[in-house]
Residue, then its C-alpha position, 0 to 999 in steps of 0.5 A: m597820404n592822399d592822392r593829391q599829396r602823392t601826386i605833388q611828391q611825385r612831381a617834385c621827385r621827377r625834378k630832382r637829380k637821382y643818386t645812388e647812396a654813395q654818390a649822394r653822400a660823397k656829393v654832400r660831403q664835398i658841398n658841406a666842406q665848402g660851407e653849405f649845409l645839405r643832406a642826402y636822403k632816400c626818396q620814398i617815391c623813386g627809391g633813389w637818393h636826393i640831396g636837399h637842404c637841412r632843417r634850421e636846427a641841423r644847420l645851426h648844429m653843423a655850424f656850431n660843430r665846425l666853429d668848435r673844431e676850428r677853435r680847437m685847432e687854433a688853440p695853443a697846445 
């Protein structure tokens, strides 16, 4: 990573809210339960945790799993 890339990442990090790992994971669970697809990740710049959007593949996987769980709950026993 060159100096320019590092400066851009540092600037982006400063704009984000910093969480502890437990706080970030709890917040992600809460938000994802409402239908969003976010993830918690450890920041390489500040060492804290941030919340961001998932990649498209991960969002599709999470949506499929949610639909599958709902389908199994609705299925007659």
